[in-house]
PQR file of N, CA, C, O and H, with PARSE charges and radii, in Angstrom:
ATOM      1  N   MET A   1      -3.332   7.415   4.410 -0.4000 1.5000
ATOM      2  CA  MET A   1      -2.542   6.513   5.425 -0.0000 2.0000
ATOM      3  C   MET A   1      -3.127   5.198   5.837  0.5500 1.7000
ATOM      4  O   MET A   1      -4.269   4.746   5.746 -0.5500 1.4000
ATOM      5  N   VAL A   2      -2.048   4.733   6.300 -0.4000 1.5000
ATOM      6  CA  VAL A   2      -2.566   3.351   6.764 -0.0000 2.0000
ATOM      7  C   VAL A   2      -3.102   3.340   8.251  0.5500 1.7000
ATOM      8  O   VAL A   2      -2.673   4.049   9.162 -0.5500 1.4000
ATOM      9  H   VAL A   2      -1.120   5.100   6.374  0.4000 1.0000
ATOM     10  N   ASP A   3      -4.041   2.476   8.324 -0.4000 1.5000
ATOM     11  CA  ASP A   3      -4.743   2.624   9.894 -0.0000 2.0000
ATOM     12  C   ASP A   3      -3.806   1.581  10.856  0.5500 1.7000
ATOM     13  O   ASP A   3      -4.208   0.418  10.901 -0.5500 1.4000
ATOM     14  H   ASP A   3      -4.389   1.901   7.584  0.4000 1.0000
ATOM     15  N   PHE A   4      -2.920   1.828  11.416 -0.4000 1.5000
ATOM     16  CA  PHE A   4      -1.819   1.171  12.079 -0.0000 2.0000
ATOM     17  C   PHE A   4      -2.663   0.584  13.495  0.5500 1.7000
ATOM     18  O   PHE A   4      -2.123  -0.281  14.184 -0.5500 1.4000
ATOM     19  H   PHE A   4      -2.594   2.773  11.380  0.4000 1.0000
ATOM     20  N   GLU A   5      -4.145   1.179  13.891 -0.4000 1.5000
ATOM     21  CA  GLU A   5      -4.670   0.927  15.028 -0.0000 2.0000
ATOM     22  C   GLU A   5      -5.507  -0.327  14.795  0.5500 1.7000
ATOM     23  O   GLU A   5      -5.631  -1.221  15.633 -0.5500 1.4000
ATOM     24  H   GLU A   5      -4.584   1.882  13.331  0.4000 1.0000
ATOM     25  N   SER A   6      -6.019  -0.320  13.699 -0.4000 1.5000
ATOM     26  CA  SER A   6      -6.970  -1.661  13.076 -0.0000 2.0000
ATOM     27  C   SER A   6      -6.031  -2.941  12.998  0.5500 1.7000
ATOM     28  O   SER A   6      -6.293  -4.054  13.453 -0.5500 1.4000
ATOM     29  H   SER A   6      -5.918   0.406  13.018  0.4000 1.0000
ATOM     30  N   ILE A   7      -4.907  -2.554  12.340 -0.4000 1.5000
ATOM     31  CA  ILE A   7      -3.644  -3.647  12.090 -0.0000 2.0000
ATOM     32  C   ILE A   7      -3.496  -4.366  13.597  0.5500 1.7000
ATOM     33  O   ILE A   7      -3.461  -5.595  13.638 -0.5500 1.4000
ATOM     34  H   ILE A   7      -4.694  -1.650  11.970  0.4000 1.0000
ATOM     35  N   ALA A   8      -3.403  -3.539  14.908 -0.4000 1.5000
ATOM     36  CA  ALA A   8      -3.183  -4.225  15.982 -0.0000 2.0000
ATOM     37  C   ALA A   8      -4.332  -4.724  16.933  0.5500 1.7000
ATOM     38  O   ALA A   8      -4.107  -5.455  17.897 -0.5500 1.4000
ATOM     39  H   ALA A   8      -3.431  -2.540  14.874  0.4000 1.0000
ATOM     40  N   ARG A   9      -5.612  -4.259  16.576 -0.4000 1.5000
ATOM     41  CA  ARG A   9      -6.626  -4.708  16.986 -0.0000 2.0000
ATOM     42  C   ARG A   9      -7.256  -5.876  16.477  0.5500 1.7000
ATOM     43  O   ARG A   9      -8.138  -6.478  17.089 -0.5500 1.4000
ATOM     44  H   ARG A   9      -5.795  -3.665  15.793  0.4000 1.0000
ATOM     45  N   SER A  10      -6.803  -6.210  15.341 -0.4000 1.5000
ATOM     46  CA  SER A  10      -8.018  -7.051  14.668 -0.0000 2.0000
ATOM     47  C   SER A  10      -7.573  -8.543  15.107  0.5500 1.7000
ATOM     48  O   SER A  10      -6.414  -8.699  15.493 -0.5500 1.4000
ATOM     49  H   SER A  10      -6.086  -5.722  14.844  0.4000 1.0000
ATOM     50  N   SER A  11      -8.322  -9.474  15.067 -0.4000 1.5000
ATOM     51  CA  SER A  11      -8.372 -10.768  15.460 -0.0000 2.0000
ATOM     52  C   SER A  11      -7.534 -11.530  14.267  0.5500 1.7000
ATOM     53  O   SER A  11      -7.643 -11.189  13.090 -0.5500 1.4000
ATOM     54  H   SER A  11      -9.264  -9.347  14.754  0.4000 1.0000
ATOM     55  N   THR A  12      -6.821 -12.431  14.639 -0.4000 1.5000
ATOM     56  CA  THR A  12      -6.463 -13.315  13.170 -0.0000 2.0000
ATOM     57  C   THR A  12      -7.617 -13.304  12.109  0.5500 1.7000
ATOM     58  O   THR A  12      -7.530 -12.773  11.002 -0.5500 1.4000
ATOM     59  H   THR A  12      -6.732 -12.708  15.595  0.4000 1.0000
ATOM     60  N   ASP A  13      -8.699 -13.960  12.599 -0.4000 1.5000
ATOM     61  CA  ASP A  13      -9.847 -14.076  11.538 -0.0000 2.0000
ATOM     62  C   ASP A  13      -9.815 -12.877  10.793  0.5500 1.7000
ATOM     63  O   ASP A  13      -9.206 -12.760   9.730 -0.5500 1.4000
ATOM     64  H   ASP A  13      -8.769 -14.392  13.498  0.4000 1.0000
ATOM     65  N   ILE A  14     -10.552 -11.871  11.416 -0.4000 1.5000
ATOM     66  CA  ILE A  14     -10.699 -10.829  10.941 -0.0000 2.0000
ATOM     67  C   ILE A  14      -9.574 -10.188  10.123  0.5500 1.7000
ATOM     68  O   ILE A  14      -9.905  -9.552   9.122 -0.5500 1.4000
ATOM     69  H   ILE A  14     -11.047 -11.966  12.280  0.4000 1.0000
ATOM     70  N   TRP A  15      -8.504 -10.271  10.389 -0.4000 1.5000
ATOM     71  CA  TRP A  15      -7.283  -9.781   9.566 -0.0000 2.0000
ATOM     72  C   TRP A  15      -7.037 -10.491   8.398  0.5500 1.7000
ATOM     73  O   TRP A  15      -6.621  -9.845   7.437 -0.5500 1.4000
ATOM     74  H   TRP A  15      -8.235 -10.787  11.202  0.4000 1.0000
ATOM     75  N   TYR A  16      -7.254 -12.008   8.251 -0.4000 1.5000
ATOM     76  CA  TYR A  16      -7.046 -12.340   6.994 -0.0000 2.0000
ATOM     77  C   TYR A  16      -7.984 -12.482   6.274  0.5500 1.7000
ATOM     78  O   TYR A  16      -7.692 -12.691   5.096 -0.5500 1.4000
ATOM     79  H   TYR A  16      -7.593 -12.533   9.032  0.4000 1.0000
ATOM     80  N   ASP A  17      -9.442 -12.438   6.625 -0.4000 1.5000
ATOM     81  CA  ASP A  17     -10.691 -12.225   5.963 -0.0000 2.0000
ATOM     82  C   ASP A  17     -11.098 -10.932   5.405  0.5500 1.7000
ATOM     83  O   ASP A  17     -11.915 -10.892   4.486 -0.5500 1.4000
ATOM     84  H   ASP A  17      -9.679 -12.269   7.581  0.4000 1.0000
ATOM     85  N   HIS A  18     -10.626  -9.968   5.858 -0.4000 1.5000
ATOM     86  CA  HIS A  18     -11.079  -8.674   5.498 -0.0000 2.0000
ATOM     87  C   HIS A  18     -10.365  -7.463   5.696  0.5500 1.7000
ATOM     88  O   HIS A  18     -10.437  -6.476   4.964 -0.5500 1.4000
ATOM     89  H   HIS A  18      -9.962 -10.000   6.605  0.4000 1.0000
ATOM     90  N   GLU A  19      -9.500  -7.611   6.971 -0.4000 1.5000
ATOM     91  CA  GLU A  19      -8.744  -6.476   7.350 -0.0000 2.0000
ATOM     92  C   GLU A  19      -7.370  -6.160   6.388  0.5500 1.7000
ATOM     93  O   GLU A  19      -6.927  -5.081   5.994 -0.5500 1.4000
ATOM     94  H   GLU A  19      -9.441  -8.413   7.566  0.4000 1.0000
ATOM     95  N   CYS A  20      -6.990  -7.251   6.222 -0.4000 1.5000
ATOM     96  CA  CYS A  20      -5.676  -7.449   5.365 -0.0000 2.0000
ATOM     97  C   CYS A  20      -6.025  -6.465   3.637  0.5500 1.7000
ATOM     98  O   CYS A  20      -5.292  -5.638   3.096 -0.5500 1.4000
ATOM     99  H   CYS A  20      -7.350  -8.128   6.542  0.4000 1.0000
ATOM    100  N   MET A  21      -7.131  -6.886   3.262 -0.4000 1.5000
ATOM    101  CA  MET A  21      -7.345  -6.556   1.929 -0.0000 2.0000
ATOM    102  C   MET A  21      -7.554  -4.720   2.275  0.5500 1.7000
ATOM    103  O   MET A  21      -6.973  -3.956   1.504 -0.5500 1.4000
ATOM    104  H   MET A  21      -7.727  -7.558   3.702  0.4000 1.0000
ATOM    105  N   VAL A  22      -8.223  -4.236   3.208 -0.4000 1.5000
ATOM    106  CA  VAL A  22      -8.363  -2.753   3.641 -0.0000 2.0000
ATOM    107  C   VAL A  22      -7.069  -2.347   3.904  0.5500 1.7000
ATOM    108  O   VAL A  22      -6.992  -1.151   3.624 -0.5500 1.4000
ATOM    109  H   VAL A  22      -8.694  -4.856   3.835  0.4000 1.0000
ATOM    110  N   ILE A  23      -6.014  -2.778   4.311 -0.4000 1.5000
ATOM    111  CA  ILE A  23      -4.729  -2.409   4.563 -0.0000 2.0000
ATOM    112  C   ILE A  23      -3.900  -2.144   3.459  0.5500 1.7000
ATOM    113  O   ILE A  23      -3.136  -1.192   3.297 -0.5500 1.4000
ATOM    114  H   ILE A  23      -6.077  -3.750   4.539  0.4000 1.0000
ATOM    115  N   GLN A  24      -4.227  -3.452   2.438 -0.4000 1.5000
ATOM    116  CA  GLN A  24      -3.619  -3.317   1.156 -0.0000 2.0000
ATOM    117  C   GLN A  24      -4.031  -2.344   0.283  0.5500 1.7000
ATOM    118  O   GLN A  24      -3.262  -1.895  -0.566 -0.5500 1.4000
ATOM    119  H   GLN A  24      -4.848  -4.225   2.569  0.4000 1.0000
ATOM    120  N   ALA A  25      -5.520  -1.851   0.439 -0.4000 1.5000
ATOM    121  CA  ALA A  25      -5.983  -1.052  -0.527 -0.0000 2.0000
ATOM    122  C   ALA A  25      -5.225   0.643  -0.027  0.5500 1.7000
ATOM    123  O   ALA A  25      -4.871   1.516  -0.820 -0.5500 1.4000
ATOM    124  H   ALA A  25      -6.145  -2.216   1.129  0.4000 1.0000
ATOM    125  N   GLN A  26      -5.158   0.694   1.239 -0.4000 1.5000
ATOM    126  CA  GLN A  26      -4.653   1.818   1.765 -0.0000 2.0000
ATOM    127  C   GLN A  26      -3.086   1.963   1.429  0.5500 1.7000
ATOM    128  O   GLN A  26      -2.830   3.108   1.058 -0.5500 1.4000
ATOM    129  H   GLN A  26      -5.446  -0.015   1.883  0.4000 1.0000
ATOM    130  N   VAL A  27      -2.112   1.219   1.456 -0.4000 1.5000
ATOM    131  CA  VAL A  27      -1.012   1.028   0.959 -0.0000 2.0000
ATOM    132  C   VAL A  27      -0.813   1.517  -0.597  0.5500 1.7000
ATOM    133  O   VAL A  27       0.070   2.264  -1.018 -0.5500 1.4000
ATOM    134  H   VAL A  27      -2.320   0.288   1.757  0.4000 1.0000
ATOM    135  N   GLU A  28      -1.831   0.918  -1.308 -0.4000 1.5000
ATOM    136  CA  GLU A  28      -1.765   1.345  -2.557 -0.0000 2.0000
ATOM    137  C   GLU A  28      -1.830   2.560  -2.971  0.5500 1.7000
ATOM    138  O   GLU A  28      -1.292   2.996  -3.989 -0.5500 1.4000
ATOM    139  H   GLU A  28      -2.548   0.311  -0.966  0.4000 1.0000
ATOM    140  N   ARG A  29      -2.765   3.404  -1.881 -0.4000 1.5000
ATOM    141  CA  ARG A  29      -2.877   4.967  -2.382 -0.0000 2.0000
ATOM    142  C   ARG A  29      -2.007   5.632  -1.830  0.5500 1.7000
ATOM    143  O   ARG A  29      -2.116   6.853  -1.939 -0.5500 1.4000
ATOM    144  H   ARG A  29      -3.202   3.050  -1.054  0.4000 1.0000
ATOM    145  N   LEU A  30      -0.852   5.082  -1.054 -0.4000 1.5000
ATOM    146  CA  LEU A  30       0.063   6.004  -0.337 -0.0000 2.0000
ATOM    147  C   LEU A  30       0.800   6.957  -1.466  0.5500 1.7000
ATOM    148  O   LEU A  30       1.045   6.415  -2.543 -0.5500 1.4000
ATOM    149  H   LEU A  30      -0.764   4.090  -0.966  0.4000 1.0000
ATOM    150  N   SER A  31       1.041   7.854  -1.352 -0.4000 1.5000
ATOM    151  CA  SER A  31       1.708   8.806  -2.240 -0.0000 2.0000
ATOM    152  C   SER A  31       3.254   8.719  -1.940  0.5500 1.7000
ATOM    153  O   SER A  31       3.660   8.290  -0.859 -0.5500 1.4000
ATOM    154  H   SER A  31       0.842   8.295  -0.476  0.4000 1.0000
ATOM    155  N   PRO A  32       3.930   9.059  -2.740 -0.5600 1.5000
ATOM    156  CA  PRO A  32       5.640   9.081  -2.406  0.2800 2.0000
ATOM    157  C   PRO A  32       5.767   9.545  -1.301  0.5500 1.7000
ATOM    158  O   PRO A  32       6.227   8.826  -0.414 -0.5500 1.4000
ATOM    159  N   ASN A  33       5.453  10.680  -1.074 -0.4000 1.5000
ATOM    160  CA  ASN A  33       5.862  11.610   0.288 -0.0000 2.0000
ATOM    161  C   ASN A  33       5.077  10.866   1.270  0.5500 1.7000
ATOM    162  O   ASN A  33       5.324  11.405   2.349 -0.5500 1.4000
ATOM    163  H   ASN A  33       5.080  11.264  -1.794  0.4000 1.0000
ATOM    164  N   GLU A  34       4.277   9.926   1.445 -0.4000 1.5000
ATOM    165  CA  GLU A  34       3.847   9.257   2.486 -0.0000 2.0000
ATOM    166  C   GLU A  34       4.533   7.930   2.775  0.5500 1.7000
ATOM    167  O   GLU A  34       4.255   7.304   3.797 -0.5500 1.4000
ATOM    168  H   GLU A  34       4.076   9.488   0.568  0.4000 1.0000
ATOM    169  N   TRP A  35       5.322   7.541   1.994 -0.4000 1.5000
ATOM    170  CA  TRP A  35       6.191   6.216   2.513 -0.0000 2.0000
ATOM    171  C   TRP A  35       7.284   6.568   3.336  0.5500 1.7000
ATOM    172  O   TRP A  35       7.885   5.617   3.837 -0.5500 1.4000
ATOM    173  H   TRP A  35       5.548   8.050   1.163  0.4000 1.0000
ATOM    174  N   GLU A  36       7.703   7.757   3.607 -0.4000 1.5000
ATOM    175  CA  GLU A  36       8.726   8.002   4.528 -0.0000 2.0000
ATOM    176  C   GLU A  36       7.837   7.637   5.800  0.5500 1.7000
ATOM    177  O   GLU A  36       8.213   6.818   6.639 -0.5500 1.4000
ATOM    178  H   GLU A  36       7.215   8.530   3.200  0.4000 1.0000
ATOM    179  N   GLU A  37       6.670   8.293   5.865 -0.4000 1.5000
ATOM    180  CA  GLU A  37       5.939   8.170   7.270 -0.0000 2.0000
ATOM    181  C   GLU A  37       5.643   7.015   7.577  0.5500 1.7000
ATOM    182  O   GLU A  37       5.722   6.559   8.717 -0.5500 1.4000
ATOM    183  H   GLU A  37       6.365   8.959   5.184  0.4000 1.0000
ATOM    184  N   PHE A  38       5.124   6.184   6.203 -0.4000 1.5000
ATOM    185  CA  PHE A  38       4.618   4.699   6.758 -0.0000 2.0000
ATOM    186  C   PHE A  38       5.978   3.909   7.082  0.5500 1.7000
ATOM    187  O   PHE A  38       5.828   3.033   7.934 -0.5500 1.4000
ATOM    188  H   PHE A  38       5.060   6.555   5.276  0.4000 1.0000
ATOM    189  N   GLU A  39       7.208   4.041   6.596 -0.4000 1.5000
ATOM    190  CA  GLU A  39       8.160   3.284   7.032 -0.0000 2.0000
ATOM    191  C   GLU A  39       8.570   3.506   8.446  0.5500 1.7000
ATOM    192  O   GLU A  39       8.982   2.608   9.181 -0.5500 1.4000
ATOM    193  H   GLU A  39       7.330   4.752   5.904  0.4000 1.0000
ATOM    194  N   ARG A  40       8.410   4.948   8.837 -0.4000 1.5000
ATOM    195  CA  ARG A  40       8.994   5.261  10.290 -0.0000 2.0000
ATOM    196  C   ARG A  40       7.686   4.744  11.153  0.5500 1.7000
ATOM    197  O   ARG A  40       7.959   4.459  12.319 -0.5500 1.4000
ATOM    198  H   ARG A  40       8.075   5.677   8.240  0.4000 1.0000
ATOM    199  N   LYS A  41       6.361   4.586  10.776 -0.4000 1.5000
ATOM    200  CA  LYS A  41       5.548   3.798  11.675 -0.0000 2.0000
ATOM    201  C   LYS A  41       5.722   2.335  11.748  0.5500 1.7000
ATOM    202  O   LYS A  41       5.611   1.727  12.812 -0.5500 1.4000
ATOM    203  H   LYS A  41       6.140   4.818   9.829  0.4000 1.0000
ATOM    204  N   CYS A  42       5.997   1.759  10.612 -0.4000 1.5000
ATOM    205  CA  CYS A  42       6.394   0.400  10.723 -0.0000 2.0000
ATOM    206  C   CYS A  42       7.379  -0.034  11.693  0.5500 1.7000
ATOM    207  O   CYS A  42       7.354  -1.034  12.410 -0.5500 1.4000
ATOM    208  H   CYS A  42       6.087   2.253   9.747  0.4000 1.0000
ATOM    209  N   LEU A  43       8.311   0.943  11.593 -0.4000 1.5000
ATOM    210  CA  LEU A  43       9.723   0.556  12.397 -0.0000 2.0000
ATOM    211  C   LEU A  43       8.946   0.559  13.950  0.5500 1.7000
ATOM    212  O   LEU A  43       9.199  -0.180  14.902 -0.5500 1.4000
ATOM    213  H   LEU A  43       8.332   1.755  11.011  0.4000 1.0000
ATOM    214  N   ALA A  44       8.139   1.416  13.875 -0.4000 1.5000
ATOM    215  CA  ALA A  44       7.710   1.668  15.763 -0.0000 2.0000
ATOM    216  C   ALA A  44       6.559   0.799  16.000  0.5500 1.7000
ATOM    217  O   ALA A  44       5.995   0.811  17.094 -0.5500 1.4000
ATOM    218  H   ALA A  44       7.934   2.016  13.102  0.4000 1.0000
ATOM    219  N   ALA A  45       6.234   0.159  15.187 -0.4000 1.5000
ATOM    220  CA  ALA A  45       4.924  -1.048  15.274 -0.0000 2.0000
ATOM    221  C   ALA A  45       5.272  -2.145  16.320  0.5500 1.7000
ATOM    222  O   ALA A  45       6.450  -2.492  16.408 -0.5500 1.4000
ATOM    223  H   ALA A  45       6.692   0.148  14.298  0.4000 1.0000
ATOM    224  N   PRO A  46       4.523  -2.600  16.957 -0.5600 1.5000
ATOM    225  CA  PRO A  46       4.623  -3.900  17.514  0.2800 2.0000
ATOM    226  C   PRO A  46       4.890  -5.020  16.641  0.5500 1.7000
ATOM    227  O   PRO A  46       4.217  -5.131  15.616 -0.5500 1.4000
ATOM    228  N   ALA A  47       6.009  -6.071  16.986 -0.4000 1.5000
ATOM    229  CA  ALA A  47       6.165  -7.316  15.986 -0.0000 2.0000
ATOM    230  C   ALA A  47       5.260  -7.879  15.145  0.5500 1.7000
ATOM    231  O   ALA A  47       5.503  -8.129  13.964 -0.5500 1.4000
ATOM    232  H   ALA A  47       6.555  -5.981  17.819  0.4000 1.0000
ATOM    233  N   ALA A  48       4.039  -8.130  15.795 -0.4000 1.5000
ATOM    234  CA  ALA A  48       2.714  -8.798  15.551 -0.0000 2.0000
ATOM    235  C   ALA A  48       2.301  -7.849  14.264  0.5500 1.7000
ATOM    236  O   ALA A  48       2.219  -8.359  13.147 -0.5500 1.4000
ATOM    237  H   ALA A  48       3.842  -7.927  16.754  0.4000 1.0000
ATOM    238  N   SER A  49       2.079  -6.629  14.447 -0.4000 1.5000
ATOM    239  CA  SER A  49       1.847  -5.640  13.482 -0.0000 2.0000
ATOM    240  C   SER A  49       2.642  -5.480  12.337  0.5500 1.7000
ATOM    241  O   SER A  49       2.149  -5.347  11.216 -0.5500 1.4000
ATOM    242  H   SER A  49       2.145  -6.215  15.355  0.4000 1.0000
ATOM    243  N   GLN A  50       4.178  -5.487  12.623 -0.4000 1.5000
ATOM    244  CA  GLN A  50       4.974  -5.422  11.609 -0.0000 2.0000
ATOM    245  C   GLN A  50       4.945  -6.876  10.615  0.5500 1.7000
ATOM    246  O   GLN A  50       5.335  -6.888   9.448 -0.5500 1.4000
ATOM    247  H   GLN A  50       4.578  -5.595  13.533  0.4000 1.0000
ATOM    248  N   GLU A  51       4.452  -7.957  11.279 -0.4000 1.5000
ATOM    249  CA  GLU A  51       4.323  -9.022  10.652 -0.0000 2.0000
ATOM    250  C   GLU A  51       2.931  -9.126   9.455  0.5500 1.7000
ATOM    251  O   GLU A  51       2.800  -9.734   8.393 -0.5500 1.4000
ATOM    252  H   GLU A  51       4.135  -7.947  12.227  0.4000 1.0000
ATOM    253  N   ARG A  52       2.289  -8.470  10.020 -0.4000 1.5000
ATOM    254  CA  ARG A  52       1.048  -8.332   9.257 -0.0000 2.0000
ATOM    255  C   ARG A  52       1.203  -7.368   8.220  0.5500 1.7000
ATOM    256  O   ARG A  52       0.744  -7.600   7.101 -0.5500 1.4000
ATOM    257  H   ARG A  52       2.395  -7.976  10.883  0.4000 1.0000
ATOM    258  N   LEU A  53       1.900  -6.145   8.522 -0.4000 1.5000
ATOM    259  CA  LEU A  53       2.298  -5.521   7.373 -0.0000 2.0000
ATOM    260  C   LEU A  53       3.343  -6.087   6.179  0.5500 1.7000
ATOM    261  O   LEU A  53       3.177  -5.767   5.002 -0.5500 1.4000
ATOM    262  H   LEU A  53       2.273  -5.957   9.431  0.4000 1.0000
ATOM    263  N   ALA A  54       4.360  -6.903   6.587 -0.4000 1.5000
ATOM    264  CA  ALA A  54       4.913  -7.573   5.540 -0.0000 2.0000
ATOM    265  C   ALA A  54       4.233  -8.906   5.094  0.5500 1.7000
ATOM    266  O   ALA A  54       4.858  -9.575   4.270 -0.5500 1.4000
ATOM    267  H   ALA A  54       4.495  -7.163   7.544  0.4000 1.0000
ATOM    268  N   TYR A  55       3.033  -9.371   5.535 -0.4000 1.5000
ATOM    269  CA  TYR A  55       2.061 -10.516   4.878 -0.0000 2.0000
ATOM    270  C   TYR A  55       1.424  -9.542   3.588  0.5500 1.7000
ATOM    271  O   TYR A  55       1.370  -9.834   2.393 -0.5500 1.4000
ATOM    272  H   TYR A  55       2.526  -8.827   6.204  0.4000 1.0000
ATOM    273  N   VAL A  56       1.071  -8.575   4.117 -0.4000 1.5000
ATOM    274  CA  VAL A  56       0.362  -7.147   2.981 -0.0000 2.0000
ATOM    275  C   VAL A  56       1.466  -6.846   1.750  0.5500 1.7000
ATOM    276  O   VAL A  56       1.185  -6.925   0.554 -0.5500 1.4000
ATOM    277  H   VAL A  56       1.115  -8.338   5.087  0.4000 1.0000
ATOM    278  N   LEU A  57       2.406  -6.588   2.139 -0.4000 1.5000
ATOM    279  CA  LEU A  57       3.343  -6.137   1.129 -0.0000 2.0000
ATOM    280  C   LEU A  57       3.762  -7.445   0.245  0.5500 1.7000
ATOM    281  O   LEU A  57       3.962  -7.339  -0.965 -0.5500 1.4000
ATOM    282  H   LEU A  57       2.634  -6.524   3.110  0.4000 1.0000
ATOM    283  N   GLY A  58       3.879  -8.675   0.936 -0.4000 1.5000
ATOM    284  CA  GLY A  58       4.383  -9.706   0.223 -0.0000 2.0000
ATOM    285  C   GLY A  58       3.307  -9.957  -0.684  0.5500 1.7000
ATOM    286  O   GLY A  58       3.658 -10.278  -1.819 -0.5500 1.4000
ATOM    287  H   GLY A  58       3.716  -8.760   1.919  0.4000 1.0000
ATOM    288  N   VAL A  59       1.998  -9.882  -0.440 -0.4000 1.5000
ATOM    289  CA  VAL A  59       0.840 -10.420  -1.112 -0.0000 2.0000
ATOM    290  C   VAL A  59       0.802  -9.497  -2.354  0.5500 1.7000
ATOM    291  O   VAL A  59       0.752  -9.991  -3.480 -0.5500 1.4000
ATOM    292  H   VAL A  59       1.713  -9.621   0.482  0.4000 1.0000
ATOM    293  N   LYS A  60       0.826  -8.201  -2.159 -0.4000 1.5000
ATOM    294  CA  LYS A  60       1.285  -7.165  -3.257 -0.0000 2.0000
ATOM    295  C   LYS A  60       2.109  -7.769  -4.029  0.5500 1.7000
ATOM    296  O   LYS A  60       1.728  -8.115  -5.147 -0.5500 1.4000
ATOM    297  H   LYS A  60       0.867  -7.800  -1.244  0.4000 1.0000
ATOM    298  N   CYS A  61       3.380  -8.016  -3.609 -0.4000 1.5000
ATOM    299  CA  CYS A  61       4.578  -7.943  -4.612 -0.0000 2.0000
ATOM    300  C   CYS A  61       4.429  -9.454  -5.686  0.5500 1.7000
ATOM    301  O   CYS A  61       4.794  -9.531  -6.859 -0.5500 1.4000
ATOM    302  H   CYS A  61       3.690  -7.734  -2.701  0.4000 1.0000
ATOM    303  N   GLN A  62       3.798 -10.521  -4.869 -0.4000 1.5000
ATOM    304  CA  GLN A  62       3.081 -11.555  -5.822 -0.0000 2.0000
ATOM    305  C   GLN A  62       2.347 -11.364  -7.010  0.5500 1.7000
ATOM    306  O   GLN A  62       2.435 -11.946  -8.091 -0.5500 1.4000
ATOM    307  H   GLN A  62       3.502 -10.458  -3.916  0.4000 1.0000
ATOM    308  N   GLN A  63       1.484 -10.301  -6.568 -0.4000 1.5000
ATOM    309  CA  GLN A  63       0.283 -10.011  -7.622 -0.0000 2.0000
ATOM    310  C   GLN A  63       0.835  -9.248  -8.782  0.5500 1.7000
ATOM    311  O   GLN A  63       0.479  -9.388  -9.952 -0.5500 1.4000
ATOM    312  H   GLN A  63       1.412  -9.829  -5.690  0.4000 1.0000
ATOM    313  N   VAL A  64       1.836  -8.344  -8.287 -0.4000 1.5000
ATOM    314  CA  VAL A  64       2.625  -7.733  -9.168 -0.0000 2.0000
ATOM    315  C   VAL A  64       3.463  -8.423 -10.102  0.5500 1.7000
ATOM    316  O   VAL A  64       3.479  -8.018 -11.264 -0.5500 1.4000
ATOM    317  H   VAL A  64       2.126  -8.230  -7.337  0.4000 1.0000
ATOM    318  N   LEU A  65       4.246  -9.522  -9.725 -0.4000 1.5000
ATOM    319  CA  LEU A  65       4.877 -10.409 -10.478 -0.0000 2.0000
ATOM    320  C   LEU A  65       4.252 -11.273 -11.258  0.5500 1.7000
ATOM    321  O   LEU A  65       4.782 -11.695 -12.286 -0.5500 1.4000
ATOM    322  H   LEU A  65       4.233  -9.851  -8.780  0.4000 1.0000
ATOM    323  N   SER A  66       2.988 -11.660 -10.843 -0.4000 1.5000
ATOM    324  CA  SER A  66       2.370 -12.455 -11.496 -0.0000 2.0000
ATOM    325  C   SER A  66       1.965 -12.163 -13.108  0.5500 1.7000
ATOM    326  O   SER A  66       1.330 -13.002 -13.747 -0.5500 1.4000
ATOM    327  H   SER A  66       2.557 -11.317 -10.008  0.4000 1.0000
TER
END
């Protein structure tokens, strides 16, 4: 499952240099059953964490479409 705590506590520099890639790998490994829980946690996360998750998902979409 995605580590929501690390999303919230990472500084901006650490997020874009390292943590973003870690979270992206965690998202890639989600099973179909885990997506429902992931969605619930995303909706309950603070706005800053939601923005970071949107960035991760946006990067993944760009990679798939390239």
